[in-house]
C-alpha positions as a printed NumPy array, in Angstrom:
array([[  2.038,  11.455,  52.591],
       [ -0.084,  10.278,  49.836],
       [  1.323,   7.314,  47.667],
       [  0.235,   7.686,  44.221],
       [  0.456,   3.797,  42.971],
       [ -2.239,   2.108,  41.153],
       [ -5.054,  -0.3  ,  41.873],
       [ -6.841,  -2.607,  39.69 ],
       [-10.639,  -2.697,  39.666],
       [-12.432,  -5.862,  38.535],
       [-15.996,  -5.811,  37.143],
       [-18.839,  -6.298,  39.276],
       [-22.393,  -7.435,  38.552],
       [-24.026,  -5.458,  41.53 ],
       [-22.8  ,  -4.051,  44.909],
       [-24.349,  -4.869,  48.209],
       [-23.614,  -4.179,  51.961],
       [-23.474,  -1.776,  55.118],
       [-20.744,   0.48 ,  55.412],
       [-19.221,   3.583,  57.676],
       [-17.077,   6.101,  55.637],
       [-14.371,   8.287,  57.52 ],
       [-15.426,  11.342,  59.461],
       [-16.563,  14.333,  57.283],
       [-13.245,  16.231,  56.423],
       [-15.089,  19.578,  55.881],
       [-16.487,  19.566,  59.244],
       [-13.316,  18.003,  61.032],
       [-11.313,  20.925,  59.597],
       [-13.764,  23.546,  61.044],
       [-13.859,  22.113,  64.457],
       [-10.186,  21.728,  64.819],
       [ -9.847,  25.452,  63.847],
       [-12.229,  26.671,  66.141],
       [-11.168,  24.366,  68.95 ],
       [ -7.843,  26.105,  68.305],
       [ -9.284,  29.572,  68.844],
       [-11.456,  28.312,  72.063],
       [-10.358,  28.618,  75.34 ],
       [ -9.725,  25.345,  77.064],
       [ -9.847,  21.628,  76.248],
       [-12.031,  20.261,  73.159],
       [-12.423,  16.613,  72.379],
       [-13.212,  15.438,  68.526],
       [-14.24 ,  12.146,  68.093],
       [-14.35 ,  10.325,  64.403],
       [-12.093,  13.   ,  63.521],
       [-11.202,  12.585,  59.552],
       [ -8.247,  10.491,  58.838],
       [ -7.228,  11.684,  55.512],
       [ -4.146,  13.689,  54.63 ],
       [ -6.001,  17.008,  54.003],
       [ -7.322,  16.999,  57.597],
       [ -3.706,  16.089,  59.078],
       [ -2.436,  19.107,  57.12 ],
       [ -4.727,  21.343,  59.146],
       [ -3.841,  19.769,  62.721],
       [  0.035,  19.924,  61.623],
       [ -0.384,  23.798,  60.455],
       [ -2.2  ,  24.187,  64.082],
       [  0.701,  22.586,  65.885],
       [  3.199,  24.812,  64.21 ],
       [  1.402,  27.757,  65.629],
       [  1.792,  26.506,  69.096],
       [ -1.416,  24.481,  69.835],
       [ -1.435,  21.435,  71.543],
       [ -2.843,  18.451,  70.402],
       [ -3.356,  14.905,  71.187],
       [ -4.326,  12.088,  69.262],
       [ -5.621,   8.572,  70.286],
       [ -7.193,   6.36 ,  67.564],
       [ -9.774,   8.416,  65.383],
       [ -9.894,  11.075,  68.776],
       [ -8.301,  14.38 ,  68.758],
       [ -7.87 ,  16.665,  71.837],
       [ -7.303,  20.372,  71.273],
       [ -6.047,  22.658,  73.974],
       [ -7.255,  26.103,  72.457],
       [ -5.086,  29.286,  72.662],
       [ -7.76 ,  31.561,  73.692],
       [ -6.897,  35.017,  74.342],
       [ -3.115,  34.042,  73.633],
       [ -1.969,  34.664,  70.405],
       [ -0.429,  31.838,  68.192],
       [  3.265,  31.176,  68.002],
       [  5.58 ,  32.003,  65.237],
       [  6.11 ,  29.326,  63.317],
       [  9.648,  27.832,  62.551],
       [  9.101,  28.343,  58.799],
       [  6.269,  28.127,  56.319],
       [  3.008,  26.317,  56.907],
       [  2.485,  23.546,  54.64 ],
       [ -1.081,  23.052,  53.822],
       [ -0.326,  19.745,  51.552],
       [ -3.262,  19.242,  49.213],
       [ -5.982,  20.995,  51.315],
       [ -7.483,  24.076,  49.786],
       [ -9.94 ,  24.267,  52.9  ],
       [ -6.553,  24.175,  55.522],
       [ -5.351,  27.207,  53.441],
       [ -8.36 ,  29.562,  52.813],
       [ -9.711,  28.883,  56.396],
       [ -6.514,  29.315,  57.869],
       [ -5.776,  32.584,  56.096],
       [ -9.371,  33.937,  57.679],
       [ -7.888,  32.984,  61.205],
       [ -4.005,  34.328,  60.466],
       [ -5.48 ,  37.667,  59.292],
       [ -6.238,  38.794,  62.87 ],
       [ -2.783,  37.386,  64.08 ],
       [ -0.211,  39.509,  65.256],
       [  2.654,  37.944,  62.944],
       [  3.532,  37.192,  59.668],
       [  2.931,  33.554,  58.189],
       [  3.739,  31.981,  54.778],
       [  1.368,  29.308,  53.406],
       [  2.613,  26.938,  50.946],
       [  1.252,  23.678,  49.349],
       [  1.914,  20.897,  47.019],
       [  2.144,  21.34 ,  43.221],
       [ -1.615,  21.019,  42.818],
       [ -2.509,  23.333,  45.858],
       [ -0.145,  26.056,  44.6  ],
       [ -2.063,  26.499,  41.179],
       [ -5.296,  27.02 ,  42.923],
       [ -6.939,  30.708,  43.072],
       [ -6.319,  32.417,  46.682],
       [ -7.306,  35.932,  45.251],
       [-10.984,  34.989,  46.188],
       [ -9.86 ,  34.98 ,  49.88 ],
       [ -6.975,  37.666,  49.344],
       [ -8.969,  40.49 ,  48.314],
       [-11.681,  40.499,  51.543],
       [ -9.061,  39.904,  54.101],
       [ -6.915,  42.727,  52.609],
       [ -9.972,  44.994,  53.043],
       [-10.378,  43.983,  56.218],
       [ -6.866,  45.092,  57.09 ],
       [ -4.664,  42.056,  56.637],
       [ -1.692,  42.482,  54.661],
       [ -1.173,  39.539,  52.099],
       [  1.377,  38.948,  49.53 ],
       [  1.187,  35.888,  47.005],
       [  2.593,  34.577,  44.079],
       [  0.07 ,  35.746,  41.14 ],
       [ -2.942,  35.075,  43.298],
       [ -1.846,  31.841,  44.254],
       [  0.68 ,  29.983,  46.861],
       [  3.153,  30.548,  48.497],
       [  1.186,  33.164,  50.053],
       [  2.421,  35.408,  53.249],
       [ -0.258,  36.814,  55.593],
       [  0.834,  39.612,  57.918],
       [ -2.205,  39.866,  60.495],
       [ -3.378,  43.201,  61.887],
       [ -6.307,  44.689,  63.76 ],
       [ -9.293,  44.031,  61.678],
       [-12.531,  45.897,  60.603],
       [-15.712,  44.321,  59.585],
       [-16.947,  44.634,  55.964],
       [-19.763,  43.507,  53.784],
       [-18.859,  41.215,  51.044],
       [-20.632,  39.514,  48.286],
       [-19.108,  36.383,  46.651],
       [-19.211,  36.432,  43.127],
       [-18.351,  32.462,  42.905],
       [-20.325,  30.012,  45.473],
       [-17.653,  28.937,  47.63 ],
       [-18.146,  27.734,  51.533],
       [-14.166,  28.269,  51.863],
       [-14.334,  31.889,  51.139],
       [-17.445,  32.404,  53.181],
       [-15.844,  30.716,  56.163],
       [-12.458,  32.711,  55.659],
       [-14.676,  35.891,  55.938],
       [-16.587,  34.763,  58.812],
       [-13.296,  33.439,  60.869],
       [-11.777,  36.779,  60.286],
       [-15.066,  38.752,  61.098],
       [-15.187,  36.653,  64.51 ],
       [-12.138,  38.939,  65.74 ],
       [-12.714,  42.057,  63.608],
       [-14.352,  45.01 ,  65.209],
       [-18.097,  45.488,  64.397],
       [-20.285,  43.186,  62.64 ],
       [-19.067,  41.357,  59.181],
       [-21.713,  40.42 ,  56.644],
       [-21.334,  38.031,  53.81 ],
       [-23.903,  37.459,  51.047],
       [-23.584,  34.272,  48.822],
       [-24.777,  34.32 ,  44.955],
       [-26.239,  30.724,  45.97 ],
       [-26.123,  29.03 ,  49.224],
       [-23.205,  26.882,  50.054],
       [-22.834,  24.232,  52.93 ],
       [-23.085,  25.893,  56.312],
       [-20.793,  23.942,  58.429],
       [-19.021,  26.936,  59.716],
       [-22.318,  28.581,  60.803],
       [-23.201,  25.437,  62.772],
       [-19.762,  24.858,  64.27 ],
       [-19.37 ,  28.662,  65.269],
       [-22.758,  28.138,  67.138],
       [-21.712,  24.867,  68.738],
       [-18.726,  26.59 ,  70.059],
       [-21.075,  29.37 ,  71.744],
       [-20.917,  32.177,  69.209],
       [-23.852,  34.059,  67.661],
       [-24.507,  33.604,  63.943],
       [-26.95 ,  35.49 ,  61.827],
       [-28.633,  34.292,  58.806],
       [-30.914,  35.742,  56.768],
       [-31.358,  34.187,  53.384],
       [-28.2  ,  33.847,  51.679],
       [-26.59 ,  36.561,  54.12 ],
       [-24.669,  35.562,  57.089],
       [-23.495,  37.766,  59.893],
       [-21.104,  37.51 ,  62.763],
       [-20.058,  39.994,  65.436],
       [-16.315,  40.575,  66.632],
       [-14.978,  40.141,  69.787],
       [-16.954,  37.097,  70.715],
       [-15.186,  34.396,  72.732],
       [-15.265,  30.572,  72.032],
       [-16.066,  27.906,  74.621],
       [-14.412,  24.309,  74.157],
       [-16.604,  21.528,  73.116],
       [-16.914,  17.742,  72.821],
       [-18.026,  16.374,  69.537],
       [-18.124,  13.535,  67.238],
       [-17.923,  13.9  ,  63.363],
       [-20.449,  12.336,  61.024],
       [-19.605,  10.184,  58.205],
       [-18.306,  12.404,  55.086],
       [-21.417,  12.53 ,  52.619],
       [-19.1  ,  13.104,  50.003],
       [-17.21 ,   9.814,  50.51 ],
       [-20.584,   7.929,  51.06 ],
       [-21.486,   9.404,  47.467],
       [-19.468,   6.888,  45.879],
       [-21.171,   4.128,  47.086],
       [-24.63 ,   5.687,  46.899],
       [-23.894,   6.184,  43.127],
       [-22.58 ,   2.545,  42.816],
       [-25.941,   1.144,  43.805],
       [-27.919,   3.666,  41.742],
       [-25.679,   2.405,  38.744],
       [-25.615,  -1.321,  38.905],
       [-28.837,  -3.669,  38.707],
       [-29.507,  -5.443,  41.738],
       [-27.59 ,  -3.247,  44.099],
       [-28.606,  -2.283,  47.579],
       [-26.178,  -0.237,  49.907],
       [-26.715,   1.239,  53.442],
       [-24.383,   3.75 ,  54.654],
       [-24.507,   4.231,  58.4  ],
       [-23.837,   7.332,  60.624],
       [-23.392,   9.775,  57.634],
       [-23.759,  13.393,  57.527],
       [-27.16 ,  14.596,  56.387],
       [-26.794,  18.366,  56.418],
       [-29.35 ,  19.533,  53.876],
       [-26.829,  21.802,  52.126],
       [-24.84 ,  18.668,  51.295],
       [-27.437,  16.314,  50.262],
       [-28.782,  17.527,  47.016],
       [-27.183,  14.185,  45.494],
       [-30.141,  12.027,  46.753],
       [-32.885,  14.098,  44.846],
       [-30.747,  13.67 ,  41.606],
       [-30.356,   9.651,  42.261],
       [-34.239,   9.69 ,  42.539],
       [-34.385,  11.349,  39.224],
       [-32.118,   8.888,  37.703],
       [-34.469,   6.284,  39.008],
       [-33.152,   4.974,  42.04 ],
       [-35.039,   4.191,  45.591],
       [-33.468,   6.245,  48.06 ],
       [-34.424,   5.823,  51.812],
       [-33.059,   8.159,  54.387],
       [-33.486,   8.053,  58.484],
       [-32.116,  11.197,  60.126],
       [-31.175,  10.697,  63.764],
       [-31.594,  13.297,  66.686],
       [-29.857,  16.495,  66.051],
       [-27.856,  16.888,  69.392],
       [-24.871,  18.497,  67.73 ],
       [-26.004,  20.69 ,  65.326],
       [-24.986,  18.643,  62.374],
       [-27.794,  16.284,  61.209],
       [-26.736,  12.447,  60.601],
       [-28.068,   9.109,  60.007],
       [-28.596,   6.314,  57.593],
       [-29.122,   6.364,  53.866],
       [-29.84 ,   3.129,  51.784],
       [-29.942,   3.434,  48.021],
       [-31.14 ,   0.576,  45.717],
       [-31.05 ,   0.285,  41.786],
       [-34.376,   1.433,  40.049],
       [-33.543,   2.587,  36.824],
       [-31.115,   4.402,  34.371],
       [-32.699,   7.718,  33.449],
       [-30.883,  10.468,  31.814],
       [-29.799,  13.313,  33.964],
       [-29.556,  17.22 ,  33.542],
       [-27.737,  19.168,  35.995],
       [-28.418,  23.014,  35.864],
       [-26.123,  25.847,  36.571],
       [-28.442,  26.419,  40.038],
       [-27.859,  22.89 ,  41.445],
       [-24.279,  22.854,  40.998],
       [-23.193,  24.41 ,  44.473],
       [-24.986,  21.77 ,  46.019],
       [-23.244,  19.011,  44.052],
       [-19.803,  20.413,  43.513],
       [-18.168,  17.555,  45.016],
       [-20.59 ,  14.814,  44.221],
       [-20.268,  15.43 ,  40.217],
       [-17.257,  13.017,  39.496],
       [-19.039,  10.482,  41.198],
       [-22.543,  11.153,  39.183],
       [-20.401,  11.358,  36.093],
       [-19.426,   7.683,  36.706],
       [-23.454,   6.959,  37.132],
       [-23.994,   8.44 ,  33.782],
       [-21.473,   6.554,  31.908],
       [-22.937,   3.574,  33.21 ],
       [-26.456,   4.296,  32.729],
       [-28.588,   7.097,  31.059],
       [-25.917,   9.989,  30.504],
       [-25.741,  13.307,  31.771],
       [-25.511,  16.969,  30.933],
       [-23.896,  19.377,  33.345],
       [-23.481,  22.996,  32.795],
       [-22.441,  26.151,  35.416],
       [-19.813,  24.206,  36.941],
       [-16.69 ,  25.802,  35.736],
       [-15.197,  25.903,  39.24 ],
       [-14.581,  22.295,  38.539],
       [-11.569,  23.479,  36.603],
       [ -9.609,  24.935,  39.688],
       [-10.   ,  22.054,  42.047],
       [ -7.188,  19.519,  42.913],
       [ -7.027,  19.097,  39.163],
       [ -8.837,  20.494,  36.303],
       [-11.741,  18.106,  37.213],
       [-13.611,  18.784,  33.731],
       [-10.61 ,  17.711,  31.486],
       [ -9.329,  15.066,  33.903],
       [-12.517,  13.555,  34.312],
       [-13.506,  13.278,  30.788],
       [-10.123,  11.925,  30.052],
       [-10.392,   9.173,  32.587],
       [-13.794,   7.893,  31.645],
       [-12.955,   8.081,  28.136],
       [-10.163,   5.772,  28.721],
       [-12.535,   3.647,  30.261],
       [-14.788,   3.642,  26.835],
       [-17.117,   6.155,  27.846],
       [-18.276,   9.14 ,  25.161],
       [-17.46 ,  12.281,  26.906],
       [-17.786,  16.001,  25.432],
       [-16.214,  18.521,  27.439],
       [-17.583,  22.273,  27.76 ],
       [-15.988,  25.032,  29.29 ],
       [-18.037,  24.947,  32.311],
       [-19.219,  21.39 ,  32.393],
       [-19.444,  18.103,  30.336],
       [-21.85 ,  15.701,  28.632],
       [-21.554,  11.993,  29.26 ],
       [-23.462,   9.731,  26.849],
       [-25.34 ,   6.904,  28.14 ],
       [-26.442,   3.659,  26.908],
       [-22.871,   1.993,  26.084],
       [-20.891,  -0.662,  27.711],
       [-17.33 ,   0.381,  29.121],
       [-14.358,  -1.731,  28.149],
       [-12.261,  -1.078,  30.966],
       [ -8.649,   0.111,  30.405],
       [ -6.21 ,   2.436,  32.643],
       [ -7.369,   5.785,  33.977],
       [ -5.362,   8.399,  35.323],
       [ -6.739,  10.233,  38.629],
       [ -4.091,  13.165,  37.737],
       [ -3.405,  13.062,  41.814],
       [ -7.299,  13.953,  42.618],
       [ -8.802,  11.626,  45.265],
       [-12.362,  12.206,  43.716],
       [-11.635,  11.184,  40.17 ],
       [ -9.762,   8.09 ,  41.62 ],
       [-12.834,   6.977,  43.239],
       [-15.233,   8.124,  40.266],
       [-12.939,   6.056,  37.813],
       [-13.075,   3.185,  40.252],
       [-16.881,   3.08 ,  40.287],
       [-17.192,   3.441,  36.947],
       [-14.907,   0.467,  36.317],
       [-17.514,  -1.682,  38.203],
       [-19.639,  -1.849,  35.218],
       [-17.309,  -2.241,  32.396],
       [-16.464,  -5.25 ,  30.566],
       [-12.836,  -5.794,  31.787],
       [-10.527,  -4.905,  34.287],
       [ -9.204,  -1.473,  35.007],
       [ -6.26 ,   0.135,  36.249],
       [ -6.313,   3.414,  38.361],
       [ -3.103,   5.091,  38.11 ],
       [ -2.785,   7.412,  40.95 ],
       [ -5.063,   5.501,  43.021],
       [ -3.136,   6.396,  46.171],
       [ -4.832,   9.915,  45.903],
       [ -7.949,   8.626,  47.777],
       [ -5.721,   8.9  ,  51.178],
       [ -6.455,  12.765,  50.703],
       [-10.129,  12.151,  52.162],
       [-10.945,   8.19 ,  52.197],
       [ -8.071,   6.121,  53.129],
       [ -9.238,   2.548,  52.893],
       [-11.381,   3.325,  49.814],
       [-10.367,   0.4  ,  47.924],
       [-10.754,  -2.211,  50.515],
       [-14.334,  -1.239,  51.24 ],
       [-14.787,  -1.383,  47.49 ],
       [-13.458,  -4.916,  47.579],
       [-15.839,  -5.594,  50.39 ],
       [-19.167,  -4.579,  48.34 ],
       [-18.389,  -5.617,  45.07 ],
       [-20.162,  -9.033,  43.888]])
């Protein structure tokens, strides 16, 4: 359960230190779900500790999947050719859109009817983008105006060719997971490439996945084999420390064992454009997901422009970059309307949070402009129940003249329990 208390952030001259961040939640979700489909025992180390990934395990357990937990390790006994068990009631995905959309793709092929629910925030998020392709494949889905609660009655599925209008790795993953158990070969074409964790994870479990430009295909009827794997650190969590180092003079942050999948690391190039010094060391890629070490040192504060074509690769890091812009040279972002349907309306909530600290922010329908060159005063910023906004406002608060209270700070538990303790360890 996420606590929505407050946290006080004191101004800092600099941030310095060596950190590890929690396991990547995007990867952890996918490994857990594919392990549940595989036949046999899979072991996942460094499983993401946040509430979202606990929601995935809770939903799988309710479907009859045997799960054992010990520290940061999770063992999952996959169902293989056996269907899931009908749950005793609705499956509660909490605040997790990834749990909901990916699980919808899996349930579309199951011979049972399951209702998916979530918290108030998740219940406002759009689900029609997965409902439509899964319905075309043969599933019967009833929703509440295209949102949760949503009941999925699985059925024998047929392959489709699908083109996404809005770049979304969650939609891509839902269709691929359904296609894995459909008749024929399912193909999905994206308008812009999104993170490819599902494609890599499917291969790790022994499935063949085709990739041709922005088109991904999977043949139905493939069996998955159990694996042993470890989850790299979450790059989107590391982003807040990297941005803090780029923002504050004299800063030097090194993040170890973090995921370095090229579909996730566009932030590093943006930090270099802002003037930061960025060093990356990629380790051997034994488990298909690149990982390694990133070091960022402050080097300047140039203004930034994020164009629409860059947004899909930066969608989770834009709140962190807004904090950098508020402390440095400013930033303009367009083509990011998807931010309005995240855990909060991230454009409006981010603008309000930064303004509460003294920043000048203009809001656009599909983006925002943060003016640079002014010292933040500090104040009270409301995270609006959104983990990324809580962390973004906390990073911006480091450069303020006075103390800042982050309201709803406990939302960080969705992805990064211990964030504020880590903040105290690096702030100087």
